[in-house]
Kinemage of the C-alpha trace (Angstrom):
@kinemage 1
@onewidth
@group {chain A} dominant
@subgroup {mainchain}
@vectorlist {calphas} color= white
{ca unk a 1} P 90.909 127.469 86.702
{ca unk a 2} L 91.275 125.658 90.125
{ca unk a 3} L 92.543 122.444 90.233
{ca unk a 4} L 93.706 120.331 93.112
{ca unk a 5} L 97.105 118.329 92.996
{ca unk a 6} L 97.531 115.126 93.732
{ca unk a 7} L 100.843 113.409 94.438
{ca unk a 8} L 102.695 110.588 96.905
{ca unk a 9} L 101.620 107.412 94.465
{ca unk a 10} L 104.207 104.588 93.796
{ca unk a 11} L 104.320 100.767 93.359
{ca unk a 12} L 104.363 99.093 97.002
{ca unk a 13} L 104.180 95.630 98.085
{ca unk a 14} L 101.162 94.110 99.363
{ca unk a 15} L 101.303 95.219 103.263
{ca unk a 16} L 103.156 98.105 102.490
{ca unk a 17} L 102.110 102.173 103.162
{ca unk a 18} L 101.911 104.942 100.964
{ca unk a 19} L 100.945 108.513 102.077
{ca unk a 20} L 99.256 110.672 99.510
{ca unk a 21} L 99.097 114.461 99.320
{ca unk a 22} L 96.342 116.811 98.075
{ca unk a 23} L 97.353 120.583 97.361
{ca unk a 24} L 95.682 123.320 97.284
{ca unk a 25} L 97.401 126.383 96.954
{ca unk a 26} L 94.290 128.946 96.525
{ca unk a 27} L 93.012 127.764 99.978
{ca unk a 28} L 89.677 127.378 97.836
{ca unk a 29} L 88.780 124.045 99.968
{ca unk a 30} L 89.226 125.198 103.331
{ca unk a 31} L 85.405 125.592 103.908
{ca unk a 32} L 84.496 122.220 102.120
{ca unk a 33} L 84.285 118.776 103.437
{ca unk a 34} L 87.116 117.198 101.700
{ca unk a 35} L 87.431 113.570 100.191
{ca unk a 36} L 89.652 111.117 98.359
{ca unk a 37} L 88.418 108.989 95.846
{ca unk a 38} L 89.778 106.432 93.616
{ca unk a 39} L 89.157 105.003 90.146
{ca unk a 40} L 90.533 101.153 89.049
{ca unk a 41} L 90.585 100.144 85.881
{ca unk a 42} L 87.369 99.569 84.089
{ca unk a 43} L 85.432 100.410 87.206
{ca unk a 44} L 83.433 103.645 88.281
{ca unk a 45} L 85.099 106.134 90.439
{ca unk a 46} L 84.428 105.949 94.363
{ca unk a 47} L 84.893 107.897 97.189
{ca unk a 48} L 86.730 105.791 99.931
{ca unk a 49} L 87.412 108.556 102.278
{ca unk a 50} L 85.988 112.202 103.647
{ca unk a 51} L 86.770 114.496 106.413
{ca unk a 52} L 83.662 117.026 107.528
{ca unk a 53} L 83.501 120.897 108.608
{ca unk a 54} L 83.185 119.896 112.191
{ca unk a 55} L 86.442 117.249 111.385
{ca unk a 56} L 84.327 114.159 111.476
{ca unk a 57} L 85.705 111.296 109.331
{ca unk a 58} L 83.868 108.553 107.122
{ca unk a 59} L 85.665 105.585 104.918
{ca unk a 60} L 84.512 103.276 102.649
{ca unk a 61} L 84.439 99.505 104.521
{ca unk a 62} L 86.950 98.212 101.998
{ca unk a 63} L 89.448 100.745 103.249
{ca unk a 64} L 88.115 101.169 107.091
{ca unk a 65} L 91.011 100.177 109.782
{ca unk a 66} L 93.686 100.812 107.114
{ca unk a 67} L 93.360 104.333 105.933
{ca unk a 68} L 93.453 107.400 107.621
{ca unk a 69} L 92.308 110.877 106.305
{ca unk a 70} L 93.490 114.548 107.406
{ca unk a 71} L 93.691 118.028 106.783
{ca unk a 72} L 95.552 120.847 107.470
{ca unk a 73} L 94.045 123.883 106.190
{ca unk a 74} L 96.736 126.618 107.079
{ca unk a 75} L 98.625 124.799 104.433
{ca unk a 76} L 95.443 123.907 101.889
{ca unk a 77} L 96.638 120.279 102.566
{ca unk a 78} L 94.879 117.114 102.624
{ca unk a 79} L 96.306 113.630 103.077
{ca unk a 80} L 95.672 110.028 102.784
{ca unk a 81} L 97.377 107.541 105.107
{ca unk a 82} L 97.399 104.303 103.744
{ca unk a 83} L 98.648 101.201 105.525
{ca unk a 84} L 98.280 97.263 104.715
{ca unk a 85} L 97.781 98.121 101.245
{ca unk a 86} L 95.795 95.343 99.199
{ca unk a 87} L 96.526 94.724 95.354
{ca unk a 88} L 92.668 95.508 95.619
{ca unk a 89} L 93.921 99.100 96.261
{ca unk a 90} L 95.558 99.724 93.229
{ca unk a 91} L 94.060 102.331 91.433
{ca unk a 92} L 94.656 106.324 90.722
{ca unk a 93} L 93.524 108.085 93.775
{ca unk a 94} L 92.050 111.788 93.571
{ca unk a 95} L 90.886 114.232 96.012
{ca unk a 96} L 87.938 116.476 95.709
{ca unk a 97} L 85.273 118.404 97.817
{ca unk a 98} L 82.628 116.311 98.690
{ca unk a 99} L 80.483 115.901 96.809
{ca unk a 100} L 82.907 116.414 94.195
{ca unk a 101} L 82.969 119.912 92.575
{ca unk a 102} L 83.746 118.698 88.846
{ca unk a 103} L 85.811 121.577 88.176
{ca unk a 104} L 88.682 120.330 90.667
{ca unk a 105} L 89.688 117.299 89.454
{ca unk a 106} L 92.983 116.982 89.197
{ca unk a 107} L 95.322 114.512 87.324
{ca unk a 108} L 95.489 111.905 90.277
{ca unk a 109} L 98.187 109.903 91.656
{ca unk a 110} L 98.493 106.378 90.477
{ca unk a 111} L 98.711 103.690 93.318
{ca unk a 112} L 99.961 100.083 92.481
{ca unk a 113} L 99.669 97.289 95.071
{ca unk a 114} L 101.777 93.971 93.454
{ca unk a 115} L 104.372 91.710 94.695
């Protein structure tokens, strides 16, 4: 069963930065628009950024200007650079196709923003 693998999360102080990575060894995702999603405790999973087949980018208002999504199809990778992190960015972050494919959800990577 194909699953994506997220990494790069951790504990960071407000104002700090992290870069998340999403790997897809099977290169399954190369033909898809891809997104980064997050789920905070007690909240629904939300899409925070996506990169489309034409390389156009979209961001949720809450992360616009702070997060940058990118991809490397040759390596089967999708990235999320997160700058100026805020406590409200605390969540488990996942990558998936956009719209999401149920069988692709991985374990996610925890991002905690706290002083």
